[in-house]
C-alpha positions as CSV (number, residue, x, y, z in Angstrom):
1,M,65.7,12.0,47.9
2,R,65.9,8.6,46.2
3,Q,67.8,5.9,48.1
4,I,69.9,3.2,46.4
5,N,71.5,0.4,48.4
6,V,75.1,-0.1,47.2
7,S,74.4,-3.9,47.0
8,Q,72.4,-3.1,43.9
9,V,75.5,-1.2,42.5
10,T,77.6,-4.3,43.0
11,D,75.1,-6.6,41.3
12,L,74.9,-4.2,38.3
13,V,78.6,-3.8,37.9
14,E,79.1,-7.6,38.0
15,K,76.5,-8.0,35.2
16,L,78.0,-5.2,33.1
17,C,81.6,-6.6,33.4
18,I,80.5,-9.9,31.9
19,E,78.2,-8.3,29.3
20,A,80.9,-5.8,28.1
21,N,83.4,-8.6,27.6
22,T,81.1,-11.0,25.9
23,V,78.5,-9.0,23.9
24,L,79.7,-6.7,21.1
25,A,77.7,-3.4,21.1
26,A,75.1,-3.3,18.4
27,D,76.4,0.0,16.8
28,I,79.9,-1.5,16.4
29,K,78.6,-4.8,15.0
30,S,76.5,-2.9,12.5
31,C,79.5,-0.8,11.5
32,L,81.7,-3.9,11.0
33,K,79.1,-5.4,8.7
34,M,78.8,-2.2,6.7
35,R,82.5,-1.9,6.4
36,A,82.9,-5.6,5.4
37,Q,80.6,-4.9,2.4
38,K,82.6,-1.8,1.4
39,E,86.2,-3.1,2.1
40,E,88.2,-3.2,-1.1
41,S,90.8,-5.7,0.1
42,P,89.6,-9.4,-0.1
43,L,91.8,-10.2,2.9
44,G,90.6,-7.2,4.8
45,R,87.0,-8.2,4.0
46,G,87.7,-11.7,5.3
47,I,89.1,-10.4,8.5
48,L,86.1,-8.2,9.2
49,N,83.8,-11.1,8.6
50,T,85.9,-13.2,11.0
51,L,85.6,-10.4,13.7
52,I,81.8,-10.5,13.3
53,E,81.8,-14.3,13.6
54,N,84.0,-14.1,16.7
55,A,81.5,-11.7,18.3
56,E,78.6,-14.0,17.5
57,I,80.4,-17.0,19.0
58,A,81.4,-15.0,22.1
59,K,77.8,-13.9,22.7
60,A,76.3,-17.4,22.1
61,E,78.8,-19.0,24.5
62,C,79.1,-16.1,26.9
63,S,82.9,-16.2,26.3
64,P,85.2,-13.2,26.1
65,M,85.6,-11.6,22.7
66,C,89.3,-11.1,23.4
67,Q,91.8,-12.8,25.8
68,D,92.7,-9.3,27.1
69,T,89.6,-8.6,29.2
70,G,91.1,-5.2,30.1
71,M,91.5,-2.9,33.1
72,T,88.0,-2.0,34.2
73,V,87.0,1.6,33.6
74,V,83.8,2.7,35.2
75,F,81.8,5.8,34.4
76,V,79.3,6.8,37.1
77,T,76.6,9.4,36.4
78,M,74.8,10.2,39.6
79,G,72.0,12.6,40.3
80,Q,72.5,14.9,43.3
81,D,69.1,13.8,44.6
82,V,70.4,10.2,45.0
83,Q,71.4,8.9,48.4
84,L,73.5,5.7,48.5
85,V,73.1,3.6,51.6
86,G,74.5,0.4,53.0
87,G,78.2,1.0,52.3
88,F,80.8,3.0,50.3
89,L,80.1,3.4,46.6
90,E,83.7,2.8,45.5
91,D,83.9,-0.5,47.5
92,A,80.6,-1.6,46.0
93,I,81.9,-1.0,42.5
94,N,85.2,-2.8,43.1
95,Q,83.2,-5.7,44.6
96,G,81.1,-5.9,41.4
97,V,84.3,-6.0,39.3
98,R,85.7,-8.7,41.6
99,Q,82.6,-10.8,41.2
100,G,82.1,-10.2,37.5
101,Y,85.6,-11.2,36.6
102,T,85.5,-14.3,38.8
103,K,82.0,-15.5,37.7
104,G,82.6,-14.6,34.0
105,Y,86.0,-16.4,33.9
106,L,87.6,-13.2,32.7
107,R,91.3,-12.7,32.8
108,K,92.6,-10.8,35.7
109,S,95.1,-8.2,34.3
110,V,95.6,-5.6,37.0
111,V,98.8,-5.2,39.1
112,K,98.6,-3.4,42.4
113,D,101.6,-1.2,41.8
114,P,103.1,-0.3,38.4
115,L,106.6,-0.9,39.7
116,D,106.4,-4.1,41.8
117,R,104.0,-5.7,39.3
118,V,102.1,-8.0,41.7
119,N,98.8,-9.1,40.3
120,T,95.8,-8.3,42.5
121,K,94.1,-11.5,41.1
122,D,90.6,-10.1,40.9
123,N,91.1,-7.2,38.4
124,T,90.6,-4.5,41.0
125,P,90.9,-1.7,41.6
126,A,88.8,-0.2,38.8
127,V,89.4,3.2,37.3
128,I,86.3,5.1,38.3
129,H,85.1,8.4,36.9
130,Y,82.2,10.3,38.6
131,E,79.9,12.8,37.1
132,L,77.3,14.6,39.3
133,V,74.1,15.7,37.5
134,P,70.8,17.2,38.6
135,G,67.9,14.9,39.5
136,D,67.8,11.4,40.9
137,T,69.3,9.3,38.0
138,F,72.0,6.7,38.5
139,K,73.8,5.3,35.5
140,I,76.9,3.2,35.2
141,T,79.0,2.4,32.1
142,V,81.6,-0.3,32.4
143,A,84.3,-0.1,29.7
144,P,87.0,-2.7,30.0
145,K,90.2,-1.3,28.3
146,G,92.7,-3.7,26.8
147,F,96.2,-2.4,26.6
148,G,97.0,-3.3,23.0
149,S,95.0,-0.2,22.2
150,E,95.7,1.8,25.4
151,N,99.5,1.5,25.0
152,K,99.2,3.2,21.6
153,S,97.2,6.2,23.0
154,Q,99.0,9.5,23.4
155,L,98.6,13.0,24.7
156,K,100.4,16.2,23.6
157,M,100.4,19.7,24.9
158,L,100.3,21.7,21.7
159,V,100.4,25.5,21.7
160,P,97.7,27.6,20.2
161,S,99.8,28.7,17.3
162,Q,99.8,25.1,16.0
163,G,96.1,25.5,15.5
164,I,93.7,23.0,14.0
165,E,96.4,21.8,11.5
166,G,98.6,20.8,14.4
167,V,95.7,18.9,16.0
168,K,95.1,17.0,12.7
169,D,98.7,16.2,12.3
170,F,99.0,14.8,15.8
171,I,95.9,12.6,15.5
172,L,97.1,11.2,12.2
173,Q,100.6,10.7,13.6
174,V,99.3,8.7,16.6
175,V,97.2,6.4,14.4
176,S,100.0,5.9,11.9
177,E,102.5,5.0,14.7
178,A,100.0,2.6,16.3
179,G,99.7,0.6,13.0
180,A,98.3,-2.9,13.6
181,N,98.9,-3.0,17.3
182,P,95.5,-1.7,18.6
183,C,93.6,-4.4,16.5
184,P,92.1,-2.3,13.8
185,P,89.5,-1.3,12.6
186,I,89.8,1.2,15.5
187,I,87.7,3.9,17.0
188,V,89.6,7.1,17.6
189,G,88.6,9.0,20.7
190,V,89.9,12.6,20.8
191,G,89.9,15.1,23.6
192,I,90.8,18.7,22.9
193,G,91.2,21.4,25.5
194,G,90.9,21.6,29.3
195,T,94.0,20.6,31.3
196,L,96.2,17.6,30.8
197,E,94.1,15.3,32.9
198,R,90.7,16.7,31.6
199,C,91.9,16.2,28.0
200,A,92.8,12.6,28.6
201,Y,89.4,11.9,30.3
202,L,87.6,13.4,27.3
203,S,89.4,11.2,24.8
204,K,88.4,8.1,26.8
205,K,84.8,9.2,27.2
206,A,84.6,10.0,23.5
207,L,85.0,6.3,22.7
208,L,81.6,5.7,24.3
209,R,79.6,7.7,21.7
210,P,77.6,5.4,19.4
211,V,79.4,4.7,16.2
212,G,77.5,6.2,13.3
213,S,76.2,9.1,15.4
214,K,77.0,12.7,14.4
215,N,78.8,15.3,16.6
216,E,76.4,17.9,17.8
217,N,78.9,20.6,16.8
218,P,78.8,20.9,13.0
219,M,82.5,22.1,12.9
220,L,83.6,19.1,14.9
221,N,81.4,16.8,12.8
222,D,83.2,18.0,9.7
223,L,86.6,17.5,11.4
224,E,85.7,13.9,12.4
225,E,84.6,13.0,8.9
226,E,87.8,14.6,7.4
227,L,90.0,12.7,9.8
228,L,88.2,9.4,9.3
229,E,88.7,9.7,5.6
230,K,92.4,10.5,6.0
231,I,92.9,7.6,8.5
232,N,91.3,5.1,6.2
233,K,93.7,6.3,3.4
234,L,96.7,5.2,5.5
235,G,96.1,1.7,4.3
236,I,96.7,0.0,7.6
237,G,93.5,-2.0,7.2
238,P,91.8,-4.7,9.3
239,A,94.3,-6.3,11.7
240,G,97.0,-4.4,9.9
241,F,97.0,-6.5,6.7
242,G,96.1,-3.6,4.5
243,G,92.8,-2.2,3.2
244,T,90.5,0.7,3.2
245,T,89.1,0.1,6.8
246,T,91.6,1.3,9.4
247,A,89.0,3.1,11.5
248,M,85.3,2.9,12.0
249,A,84.9,6.3,13.6
250,V,86.6,9.4,15.0
251,H,84.8,10.9,18.0
252,I,85.9,14.3,19.4
253,L,85.0,16.0,22.7
254,T,86.2,19.5,23.5
255,N,86.5,21.6,26.7
256,A,87.3,25.2,27.6
257,T,91.1,25.7,28.1
258,H,93.7,28.2,29.0
259,I,94.7,31.0,26.6
260,A,98.2,29.5,26.4
261,G,97.2,25.9,25.8
262,L,95.9,23.5,23.2
263,P,96.0,20.0,24.8
264,V,95.1,17.1,22.6
265,S,94.7,13.5,23.7
266,V,94.1,10.5,21.4
267,N,92.7,7.4,23.0
268,I,92.5,4.5,20.6
269,G,89.8,1.8,21.0
270,C,90.2,-1.6,19.4
271,H,87.7,-3.1,17.0
272,A,85.5,-4.1,19.9
273,T,85.8,-1.0,22.1
274,R,83.9,-2.8,24.8
275,H,81.3,-1.1,27.0
276,A,78.0,-1.9,28.6
277,D,75.5,0.5,30.3
278,G,73.0,0.0,33.1
279,A,70.9,2.2,35.3
280,L,69.2,1.9,38.8
């Protein structure tokens, strides 16, 4: 049994909150550069180059890439042979968020209750997802989610008779309705199957897959490529000013589901789709 003091978790989360908001992931930056070379619209090409420049300035100055530093979403992957000592894990994670958003001068965007709308003033509580795995690994991914993109995400409970065409139509409808609001070029995370809440979780987790990577399932990989091509033909373009780059990637995760169900969730990530990983 490997022991980890929760103070280490706090320190790691603090670091990742700042890193995720100030350092654009290498796979996304590489894709933006590639898309800038291929973009057919001169204005769209200029916008893509501006996004790259913005990311470079943010990293150099340790400044946020975007004024909306998001609601902090934390993915915890923990081995069953890990013992946490020195406190409660969830408290440690929220303390890390509190410290990271204060030390990093990141905007505090969380309200305690969705109806009374009182700001917590430290960006807590975080949304935390836990995954228990064999062994003694301990990994954390911090993924701040801005609501320009989150507000344009949707979930629909399709029925099996609507089939794969119904899934495609819904995904394209969500992206089309979102238009320029989620700050394209976007990453489209898709969850298919499970129950309502499992489907939504899968679509959020799908955003974390490296851009440019292939889906391990050949059928899903073909579907991702087909959808990406159709999305980029919508003409929304970088920042919504038109062009051939509306999305950088479509990532799909699936789950077993009920014989009577076909849940589909689309979680849209902005051009930065911020996230940072760390392990203890």
